[in-house]
C-alpha positions as CSV (number, residue, x, y, z in Angstrom):
1,M,184.1,353.2,-156.5
2,A,186.5,353.8,-159.1
3,R,190.3,354.3,-157.7
4,R,192.0,357.0,-157.8
5,G,193.8,357.8,-161.5
6,R,191.0,355.1,-163.2
7,E,188.6,356.9,-165.4
8,Q,185.3,358.2,-163.7
9,Q,181.9,358.7,-165.3
10,G,178.8,360.5,-164.7
11,Q,177.7,364.6,-163.8
12,T,178.6,367.3,-161.9
13,G,175.4,369.0,-160.5
14,G,173.6,367.0,-162.7
15,Q,174.9,367.8,-165.6
16,A,177.1,366.4,-168.1
17,H,180.7,366.3,-168.1
18,P,182.4,368.7,-170.7
19,A,184.3,367.1,-173.1
20,D,187.3,368.7,-171.9
21,A,187.2,367.6,-168.5
22,C,189.7,365.4,-166.6
23,P,187.9,361.9,-167.1
24,Y,190.3,360.5,-164.2
25,R,189.8,360.4,-160.0
26,R,192.4,362.8,-158.2
27,P,194.7,363.4,-156.5
28,F,196.7,360.8,-159.2
29,P,198.5,358.6,-157.5
30,P,202.5,358.7,-158.0
31,D,202.9,355.7,-160.5
32,F,200.1,357.6,-163.0
33,H,200.3,356.3,-166.3
34,D,196.9,356.2,-167.6
35,C,196.6,359.3,-169.4
36,V,198.7,360.1,-172.8
37,A,199.5,363.8,-172.1
38,Y,199.9,363.4,-167.9
39,H,202.7,366.0,-167.2
40,P,202.8,365.3,-163.1
41,S,203.2,368.1,-161.2
42,Y,204.1,368.4,-157.4
43,F,201.3,370.5,-155.7
44,I,201.3,371.3,-151.8
45,P,197.3,373.0,-151.3
46,L,197.2,375.8,-149.0
47,T,193.9,375.6,-146.5
48,T,191.2,379.2,-146.5
49,G,193.9,380.2,-143.4
50,Y,196.9,379.6,-145.9
51,D,198.5,376.5,-144.0
52,S,200.2,373.5,-145.6
53,M,198.0,370.0,-146.4
54,S,199.8,367.3,-148.0
55,P,201.1,367.4,-151.0
56,V,199.4,365.5,-153.9
57,W,200.4,364.7,-157.7
58,T,198.2,366.8,-160.1
59,C,198.8,367.3,-163.9
60,A,200.1,370.4,-165.7
61,N,197.9,370.1,-168.1
62,L,195.0,370.4,-165.3
63,A,193.1,373.8,-165.1
64,P,189.8,374.9,-163.7
65,G,186.8,375.4,-166.0
66,A,183.2,376.8,-165.1
67,M,180.5,374.5,-166.2
68,P,177.9,375.2,-168.9
69,Q,175.3,377.4,-167.4
70,A,176.9,376.9,-163.9
71,A,179.3,379.2,-164.2
72,T,179.8,379.3,-160.3
73,R,180.2,375.6,-160.5
74,Y,184.2,374.2,-161.7
75,Y,185.4,371.0,-163.1
76,G,189.0,370.1,-163.5
77,R,189.6,370.8,-167.4
78,C,192.1,369.5,-169.7
79,R,194.2,372.5,-171.2
80,I,194.4,370.6,-174.3
81,G,191.1,369.6,-174.9
82,D,189.2,365.6,-174.9
83,A,190.3,362.4,-175.3
84,A,191.1,362.7,-178.8
85,A,192.4,366.1,-178.6
86,R,194.8,364.7,-175.5
87,A,196.0,361.9,-178.1
88,G,196.3,363.8,-181.0
89,W,198.6,366.5,-179.4
90,V,201.2,363.4,-177.9
91,D,200.9,361.2,-181.2
92,T,201.6,365.2,-183.4
93,L,205.0,365.5,-182.0
94,H,205.5,365.5,-178.3
95,A,205.7,361.8,-177.1
96,K,209.3,361.5,-176.9
97,R,209.7,364.7,-174.9
98,L,206.8,364.4,-172.6
99,A,208.2,361.0,-171.4
100,G,212.3,362.3,-170.6
101,L,210.4,365.2,-168.9
102,R,208.2,362.9,-166.9
103,T,211.3,361.7,-165.8
104,L,213.4,364.6,-165.4
105,S,210.5,366.4,-163.7
106,L,210.1,363.8,-161.4
107,E,214.0,363.8,-160.5
108,L,213.7,367.6,-159.5
109,T,210.8,366.9,-157.7
110,H,212.3,364.6,-155.3
111,S,215.4,366.4,-154.8
112,T,213.5,369.5,-153.9
113,A,210.5,368.6,-152.2
114,G,211.8,369.5,-149.2
115,L,212.5,372.8,-150.4
116,T,209.0,372.9,-152.2
117,A,207.7,372.7,-148.3
118,E,209.3,375.2,-147.0
119,L,208.5,377.2,-149.6
120,M,204.7,376.9,-149.2
121,A,204.8,376.9,-145.2
122,A,206.9,380.4,-146.1
123,K,203.9,381.4,-148.9
124,G,201.3,380.6,-146.2
125,A,203.0,382.8,-143.6
126,Q,203.6,385.8,-145.8
127,L,199.3,385.5,-146.9
128,Q,198.5,385.4,-143.3
129,A,200.7,388.6,-142.6
130,A,198.8,391.7,-142.7
131,A,199.2,393.7,-145.8
132,E,202.4,396.4,-144.9
133,S,203.0,394.9,-141.6
134,T,206.6,394.2,-140.0
135,D,205.2,390.8,-139.9
136,R,204.7,390.3,-144.3
137,D,208.1,392.1,-145.0
138,D,209.8,389.2,-142.3
139,A,207.8,386.4,-144.1
140,T,208.6,387.8,-147.6
141,A,212.2,387.7,-146.9
142,R,211.7,384.4,-145.2
143,L,210.1,383.3,-148.5
144,R,213.3,384.8,-150.6
145,D,215.8,383.5,-148.9
146,V,214.3,380.0,-149.6
147,S,213.5,380.8,-153.3
148,R,217.5,380.8,-153.3
149,R,218.2,377.8,-152.0
150,W,215.6,376.3,-154.1
151,L,217.6,377.5,-157.2
152,V,220.4,376.3,-155.7
153,Q,219.3,372.6,-155.9
154,L,217.8,373.4,-159.4
155,D,220.9,374.5,-160.5
156,G,222.5,371.7,-159.5
157,F,219.9,369.6,-161.5
158,L,220.3,371.5,-164.1
159,A,224.1,370.6,-164.5
160,R,223.4,367.1,-164.0
161,Q,221.2,367.0,-166.7
162,G,221.5,369.8,-169.3
163,A,222.5,367.0,-171.8
164,A,219.4,365.3,-171.8
165,L,217.1,368.8,-172.0
166,R,218.9,370.1,-174.6
167,A,218.2,366.2,-176.4
168,L,214.8,367.7,-175.8
169,D,215.2,371.2,-176.8
170,F,214.6,372.8,-173.9
171,P,217.6,374.7,-172.8
172,P,218.8,374.4,-169.3
173,E,219.2,378.4,-169.3
174,A,215.9,378.7,-170.4
175,I,214.4,376.7,-167.6
176,R,216.5,378.9,-164.9
177,A,215.1,382.3,-166.5
178,L,211.9,380.7,-166.6
179,C,212.0,379.4,-162.3
180,D,213.4,382.8,-161.9
181,D,210.4,384.8,-163.3
182,L,207.4,382.3,-161.9
183,I,209.1,382.4,-158.1
184,E,209.1,386.4,-158.1
185,T,205.7,386.3,-159.9
186,W,204.9,383.4,-157.3
187,I,205.9,386.0,-154.3
188,A,204.4,388.8,-155.8
189,Q,201.0,387.2,-156.3
190,P,198.2,387.7,-153.4
191,H,197.3,383.8,-153.0
192,G,199.7,380.7,-153.5
193,G,198.6,379.1,-156.6
194,P,200.8,378.2,-159.6
195,P,201.9,381.2,-161.3
196,D,201.0,382.2,-165.2
197,I,203.9,381.9,-167.7
198,S,204.9,385.1,-169.1
199,D,204.9,385.8,-173.3
200,D,208.7,387.1,-172.0
201,A,209.8,383.6,-170.6
202,L,208.1,381.6,-173.0
203,R,209.9,383.2,-176.1
204,L,213.0,382.2,-174.7
205,F,212.3,378.6,-175.7
206,P,212.0,376.7,-179.3
207,E,208.7,377.9,-180.6
208,D,207.4,373.9,-181.3
209,V,208.4,373.2,-177.5
210,R,206.4,376.0,-176.3
211,V,202.8,374.4,-176.2
212,L,204.4,371.8,-173.7
213,L,204.6,374.9,-171.1
214,R,201.1,376.7,-171.9
215,P,198.5,374.1,-173.9
216,G,196.0,375.3,-175.6
217,D,197.7,378.5,-176.2
218,D,197.4,379.6,-180.3
219,P,200.8,378.8,-181.6
220,S,201.0,381.6,-183.2
221,A,200.7,384.1,-180.4
222,A,204.0,384.3,-179.0
223,E,205.5,384.6,-182.7
224,R,202.8,387.7,-183.4
225,A,203.6,389.1,-180.0
226,E,207.7,389.1,-180.9
227,G,207.0,391.1,-184.2
228,Q,205.2,394.1,-182.3
């Protein structure tokens, strides 16, 4: 049996894996480096009853995809594409940036791990509470309080690593605004999954690094939106 993080082969529900399926066992081990496009992301899933589960490492480039001819079955889809697309994506432009971001994102993850666990627990409590109830209001207030404390930790990280982030063309002020936007969206949404990055937040970053934040986008989409 393949170990976590190693390539896995085979079929899903009798169907061959699509070409853009992630070929690696998940969750990823903390020291995983086998995929050139791997962008580690710390994730605390919730149960169907909205209780926090154990944290795992996933990839920011991983998304659910529906199996062809079986729309009710899903697989781990790489937003970038197949193996050749992943290799080309890294080789053409982003290798240095991605390596630097991996190191920096790990630092941020470790410094905010405790508060991230609090955030997920608070989100779970919010989702467990009945809509338009005092319990829901109280849970949302707690969620906002923990979010403010998480952002204080982020501010410290940005102050320490601002120069390194700018060297990678990731302006600290854009990262701060992005996190504000993501947290506000996440608090309001009716589930605990990662929120989508808005076009407005994406435009705060240089055009040639936007694909690292939202892989698979039409590279000219945000530019067209700006011109409208």
